[in-house]
VODREN-164486 format. One record per residue: x, y, z of N, C-alpha, C in turn; residue in three letters. Coordinates in steps of 0.05 Angstrom, whole numbers, plus 5000, padded with zeros to 4 digits. Layout:
<pts>
XYZXYZXYZala;...
</pts>
This chain:
<pts>
466957416935463657136927464857276893met;464757406882465157526853468457376848glu;469757366866472657316851472956926847asn;469856846864470456546867468356526844asp;466056606835465156636820466556566777met;469456776783470356946766472456566758ile;472556426780475256216781473955956781ser;470455996784470155676780468855676742gln;468655906728468155996704469155946693val;472856016705475055916679475955676691leu;474755576709475455246710473755046697leu;471155176685468555046678471455146640ile;472355296643473055346608475355236599val;477155166617478555026621478954706612leu;476154676636475454336623473954346605gly;473354406589472354536561474254466543val;475854626549478254736525479554406529met;480154346548481553976558479953756541ile;478353756545475553656525477053656502phe;476253876495476953856458479053796459ile;481353886471483253746460485253386460leu;483353376479483452986484481452956458met;479553046446478352936426478153046398ile;480453176395482553256375484253196371leu;486352996391487952906395487052636385ser;484552536399483552236394484052126362val;483252526350482352446303484252366304ile;485852616316488452576302490152296299phe;490552116312491651896321490051636304val;487651806304485551666282486351606255val;486151846246487551906219489151836216leu;491351856234494551836235494651456229arg;493551436243493451016237491850966202met;490351206191488551046172490451106146lys;492451326149494851406135496151356130thr;497551106155498950956147498150656138lys;496050576143494550336124494550446088asp;493350746081494050716055495250666048glu;498650836066499950826051502050426052lys;502150356075502050036068500449886048gln;498050056043496849836015497049835995glu;499150245989500550305962502550085960asp;503950075985506049985972505749715976arg;503749595978503449245977503249375948ile;500949555941500649555912502749585887lys;502949665899506949775884508249535879asp;508449445897510349225897508948955884thr;505848905887504748645877505048805840asn;504849055840504349075811507349115792lys;509049085806512349025799512548765798thr;512348545810511348355809511148255788lys;508648285771505948255746508648375725lys;509048645732511248735713513348445706ala;514148425723517048295727515947975708ile;514947925719512547545721512347675677asn;511847825679510048005650513547965635lys;515348115635517148085626519247905618thr;517847725645519647375637518647355626ser;514247285626514347165600514947315574val;515047465578514847595543516947515526gln;519347475559522347425540523147135537asn;520246945546520646625535519946665515leu;518146855490516946895474518546955442tyr;521746835455523146915435524046715394asn;525546795386525546675367525546325365lys;527046275388527345985377523645785392gln;522445985415519645835412517245945388ser;518446025372516446145349517945935333ile;520245895322521645745307519845385321met;520145325348518445135353516045015348asp;514945255349511045295345511245255315phe;512645325299512745305269513645025266met;514944855274516044645265518044545249glu;518444755245521744745226523845005230phe;526444945205528645115219528045345189glu;528345105167529745245141528444915112lys;529245075105529044865075531044985053ile;531944635054534344735042535944375028glu;535344445000536344164972534144004977asp;532244234977528844084977528543825009asn;529043985021527443855049528244065071met;525343915088525944135112527243975128ile;528144215150529244095167528044255191val;528644075216527344065234528844005265gln;528544065292529044055315532744025309lys;532644285297536844365302537844195283lys;537344085255538443865247538543575249gly;536443615267536343205274535143115252lys;532243275243531743135227529943205203arg;530243085178530443235153527143135141tyr;525743175115523443165116524043065084leu;523243035060521943065028519742905031met;518843105018515143074998514942964981val;514042784968513642734949510142734941val;510242854913506142894919506342694893glu;503642764897501942464883499142664865cys;499442514848497242534829495742334838gln;493342414842489442324849488942104832gly;487941974829487141774805483241764810val;480541774790478441804799478441394798asn;478141344820478641124824474940934815tyr;472041234823470641074820469041134795asp;471841244774470141174737471840944730leu;473240784747474940594729473340284724met;473940114712472739844703472739634729ser;471939424730472939334757475939144750ser;475939114726479639024724481039204731val;480739414732482639704738482239764761glu;480039604778479339764806481139604823lys;481739324815483738974825486439134826ile;487439304803489739324787491239534819ala;488439644812490239944825489939834862val;487739614865487539564898490939364901glu;491839214881492839094879497339154886glu;496039394862499239604868499339674898gly;497639824912497639944929497439784965phe;495939454956498639304971500539214975gln;501739254954504339254936506239474948gln;504139714947506239934964507139974989phe;504739835011505339765025506939575042leu;506639355031509539065040511239205023asn;510939405007515239405002516239805025thr;513839825048514839995060517539755083leu;518739995090520439925108521540115126arg;519340375128519940625137517740785138his;518440945168515641105175514941385148pro;512841375145511441575119508241665138ile;509341955123505142085122505142105107gln;501742185110499742225084499442505097ile;499242635079498642935078496843065054tyr;495643015059492543315041493243475050ile;492243565020491243935021490544075011gln;487744215017485644315012486244554993thr;487144674975486344874966485144984945arg;483845314946481845434931484545394893thr;483045424873483145304845484045674849ile;486845764844486046104828486346084804asn;485746244788485846214755485746434747leu;487646704768488346914748490946944726glu;491546714739493946614722493146584689asn;491146394702490446174683490046484654ser;487246684670485346684644487346904635ile;488947284649490547284645493447134614ser;493546974622494946764592493346684580ser;490946634579488146684558487746914541tyr;487547084557486847384548488447484528lys;492147434533493447474521494547284489asp;492646954498492946854476490047024447lys;489347124470485047164452486247484441ile;487747614437489147874435490647814411arg;491847624412493347414395491347334369glu;489947244367488147184350486947264340ile;485447534354483747874360484947974331glu;487548034330490248184319489748174284asn;490047824288490947584262488047554247lys;486447554266483047724250482447794243tyr;483748044254483148374233485448374224asn;487648234212489048264200487748184165ser;486547844182485847684159483847844140met;481247964159479348144146479648284128gln;481748494149483248734121483548654095tyr;486548344095486348314069484248204062gln;482348014064479647884048478248204030tyr;477748424044476448724045478648674023asn;481148724021482848873999482748633973gln;482648443976481848203957479748163938met;477148283964475448373942473948603928lys;475648793944474849053942477149113908ala;479748953899481448993881480048873851ser;478448583858477548563832479548333812gly;482348333822483448253810483147843823val;482147833841482347553853479747353843tyr;480147143840477546953829475446843847ser;474446783843472446653856472846453879gln;474046223869475546023885477046193909glu;479046343896481446483927479846633944glu;476946663931476146953950474646703966leu;473446613955472346333982473946213996asn;476146123979478246064015480046244020lys;479446464011480046694037477246674061ser;475246704044473846794067472446454084leu;473846264076473246014097475146124121tyr;477146094105480446144120478546434161glu;478146624148478346734155475646664172leu;473046504169471346394172472546254208thr;474746174203475346034211476746144241lys;477146294229479446534260477146614267gln;475346684263472146794271471746654286arg;471346374283470546214300471946164322asn;474346144314476246044327476946384362leu;475446564347476946754369473446894384tyr;472146784379468246814395469446494407glu;471246244411470346014411472846144446tyr;475046274449476846424460474346634481gly;473846744471471946954482470346854501lys;469146654484466146544511468046384527asp;470246204520472546054540473146214559leu;474146514563475446644584472846684599val;470346744589467846964599467546724622asn;466546524616466646244626468346184663asn;470746134647472746124667472446444685thr;472746674681471746814693470146914715glu;467446774706464346774722466146534747lys;466946304725467346044747469546214776met;471846394772473746424780471946644816his;470446674792468446894817467946764848leu;467646374833466446244861468446154866asn;469746314898471046194914470745964927arg;468545854929469045534927470545314913asn;471445384892471945114878475545034878val;474844824895477044704916477944474886leu;481244394899482044114896483943994917his;485143874924485743694938488043584936glu;491743654941493443634936494243344957lys;495243124942496242904957500142934959tyr;499842874985502242944985503542485017phe;506442615005507242245011510842395034ile;510442465075512742595079514742415078ile;516242385078519242185091519842275104ile;520442245123523142295149525942095142pro;526842335169529842215158530842285181tyr;532742115206533342225237535642195241tyr;537642295247540342385241540442105268val;539442015275541241785306539941445282glu;540441465247539341275233543441265235glu;544541435238547441415224548741255255thr;547341285272548941045283551641315312gly;553641165323554241335347555841445335asp;556441465304559041545307558641815301glu;560642005303559442425305560742465266lys;558342635245559642715233559243075226tyr;560143145214560543355209557543435199ala;556443705205553943845193554343795166gln;555543815160556043775118554943465107glu;555543355127556243025114553542905119glu;552442995145550543045152547543075137ile;546943185119545743325102547043145080arg;548943105063548642985051547442735058asn;548642565077547442305082543442295080met;542942525087540342535089538542545071ala;541242765049539442755027539042515018phe;541542415009542542134995539341945002ser;538941915024537041695037534941835041glu;533842095030531542115032530742005000leu;532442164983532142114959531341774946tyr;532741614960532741364948529241304953thr;529041244986527141244988523941414982lys;525141584961523641774948523141624929ala;525541664916524341444880523041164888gln;524041004912522840794905519240804908ser;518140974924516140994939514141154912ile;515841344896514841374860515141124844ile;516140934839515540664833513740634837arg;514440484859512240384872507740414866thr;508640664877506540834860504540854840leu;507640814816507040724786504140534779ser;505440364798503239974793500440124798ala;499940264810497140394821496740674794cys;498140624775497240864752497241174770ser;498541144794499441464808501141454794ile;502141774789503841924782506042034809asn;507342044817509142234835511242464835gly;513442604845513942824842515242834861lys;518742874862519643014894518843264890ile;518043354908517543724913519843874915leu;520144124908523444324900523844404933thr;524744614928525044754949523245064952ser;522845134932520845354922518145154927glu;517844984916515044754924514344694952glu;516144614963517344664995516344875020leu;516145144996515345395012513045425002ile;512245404978508845364985506945204992glu;507944954997506444785010506344955040leu;508544955051508645185083507245405069leu;507745545059505545815059502045775071tyr;501945535045499145435048498345355075val;500045145084499045085111498245255133ala;500845545129500545755147499045875151tyr;497846015118496746185108493546055104asn;492746035112490745935098487646055103arg;488546245101486046435093486846625074asp;489646695078491846965064491946785031glu;492546535029492746395012490546414983ser;488946444994485646494967486446714959glu;487446974980487547184959490547234951val;492547184961495347244956496947034950phe;496846864925498746604928501846654931asp;502546544933506146484937507446764935leu;507246784902509147014888508647314888asp;505547204893505047584906505347694933lys;506747414952506147624976508747524976ala;511247414961514247534961515047774941ile;512647854918512848124907512048334933gln;509648264943509148544961510448554988ala;513348344996513648355010514048315034gly;512848135051511148035075513247895086tyr;516347845076517147795087519747975101asp;518548205090521748475096520248615122glu;521948555150521548625170522648905181leu;522749125149524449295173522549545144tyr;523349745145522850025140524650185116ser;523650175103525950305092525050675087thr;523950685096522150995098523951185103ser;523151425096526151725103524751735130thr;527451975141526852035162523352215163asp;522552195189520252445187520452735187val;523152675201524152935198524053065172tyr;525252885166526352965122524252995109glu;522152945124519852935101518253135115lys;519053285137517653485140518653755122lys;521853705127522853885124522953905090ile;522753665079521553765036518153855044lys;517553755054514053855057515254135061ala;516654275079516854535086518954705062leu;520654585053521154665029519854744996asp;517254505010516054564975513854754976glu;512554815010510955015016512455395015leu;515255355014515855565017516155674993ile;517455484978517355564934515355664931his;512855514937510655574923509055864938asp;509655894953508956104969510756314961arg;512856344958515456534938513856574920ala;512956274909512656374869509656664866val;508456554895506256684898505956934896glu;508457064910508757184925509557514893leu;512057274886513157434868511357484840ala;509357344841507657384813505357614829asn;504457604846503357894875504858144857gln;506858134859509458284871508558434830ser;510358274809509358344793507358414780val;506058404784502658484782501858714790glu;501958744814501959034827503259334812lys;506059164804508659344787507559424768val;506159074753504459214733502159424732lys;500759314748498559514753498059824751ser;501559874768501760134766502260254742arg;504260064734506260324713504060094689thr;502860104677499060154667497960374672gln;498360414705496160684715497560844703gln;500360944700501461084701501461114672ile;501560994647502361114628498561114618ala;497060804632493761024625493761394627glu;494561484649494761734657495661954638asp;498661764635500262004606497761924581lys;497361814583495961774553493461964555glu;492061904577489362184577489262444582asn;492362464587492462824594495662874577his;495362724563498362714540498663144536ile;495263234519496063494523498863604541asp;496163594571496663794597499863664593gln;501363474587503563384596505663574569phe;504163534549505463714526506264084532val;503664184544503764384552507164414562lys;505464224589506664314611509864354602lys;511264204583514064034573515064274558met;512664454547514364644528513864934540ala;511964874571513465134582515965184588lys;516664874604519364784620521264894600ile;520364804566521564914547523365204537val;521065324533521365634536522765714560leu;521665744583522865764607526465794614asn;527265504599529265454595531765524576asp;529765704561531265774523530466064528asn;530266164540529066524545531266644534lys;534766594541537166784536537066674506asn;537066494495535866394457533466554441tyr;531966484463529066564443528766864450val;529166994460528867214484527567174492gly;526967374522525267434548521967414539glu;522467704525519167754511517767464501glu;518267354477518367174457517467034485ile;519566874501519666694509516266714537ala;515866944531512867084560510467034536asn;511067144509507967194497508466844484gln;510866724494507966434481508766254497ala;508866354533507466104551504866324551ile;503866554551501266674547499966564522glu;500566454508498866294472498766144486glu;500365884504499565684513498365694530ile;497565774551495365914567492765984554asp;493666014533490266174520489965984509lys;490565724502489265504491489265394514leu;490965234537488865244567486365214570asp;485965584564483965664572481065704551glu;483065564520480065584503479665204498glu;482065094515480264864523479164734541gly;478364904562477464944581475064974576glu;474765164553471765284543470765084524val;471665044518471264824494470364624504ala;471364534533470364254544467364324552asn;467664634563465364664579461964634562glu;462964694541461664754521460964414508glu;462264214511462063984505459463834528ile;460863844546459963834573457563854559lys;456664124561453364224555452364154539lys;452664164507451963924498451063654499lys;452263614506452163274525450263244534thr;449663554552447263484583444163654564val;444363774538443763724521441063634524arg;443663374498442463214483442162954504arg;442862954523441262774544438862714545arg;438462994560435063154572433163264539lys;433863224511433663114501431762894487thr;433162704494432862424487431862294511thr;431662424535429162394561426362504555thr;425862674549424162864540422862534512lys;
</pts>
């Protein structure tokens, strides 16, 4: 009976354990499936990332030098021309000086209109009219004005000194003094007028809204105009220059009938034109000359290596600390020797007596032993008398202090 009970209990325990093992196996299988799914998701993410990185690098590779030059719409400037489209298109620019049409009389207006009509009728090729608005930069004018004002001031000071010398000498007549005073007054008025002019110009320069417009006519030339014949690049450039120069001169002559003056822009002026066009905000602060002096076109660094800078800084630090330590050591040695000298100076009598005793002991054979001993006793008596004298001096000083306190 008891064996049957034990067997039943064991069976029950075994069944429970089997059930628990089944549950654990199911949980293990579920977790394994989840980990597989997570790994697959991570692999998919990694592949997507790599695809994105490949696409990004391919997109970055597209932004090469050629694409930037295409965006800027020109390749180079040479022989007063802008070269475009790999040397297949050339541009020459004519700057025109505007006229104030509103202030003209009716006859002048009619003449301008007829001249402009004649200009349009004579055109046999395409042109482009370009208007560029620029901020007036008066820094160069102000600096030149200040230099001239400085010269006028120096001249005025010398004339003032010369007039004072003439007046103090008493040699010159009143007519000569009046003539010199007249010239001096003229120079002073010129100096004051110049100062006012510079001050007003500086105030006007503070207003950044002072603008002026420049008018340009752009003349194109296409290589296709040369025909089907093949030419070298040098020949094409020469043909483009001669053709554009002829067209530009024709435009300048026809515009002169409208009282409009024109000129062909040089390569430097073309660079300035493009610089202002592509750097609208920066050109108001830095003109082309300042930008070139600042090295805006330098895309490399001329600085020394960072470790060389660090080594140089460490060498300077070591040198400074070494000098400081040397100075401190010298001061210590000086203080020690100074202390020894002061001790000897304060106890010079004692050192003398000790030295005298040493001399007597070393020379007993010459002086005599008895005399030397007596001399040493005399020196000892001097020491005792000196100590007694010092004690008496100390007692006297104490008594004086007590009497003064009372």
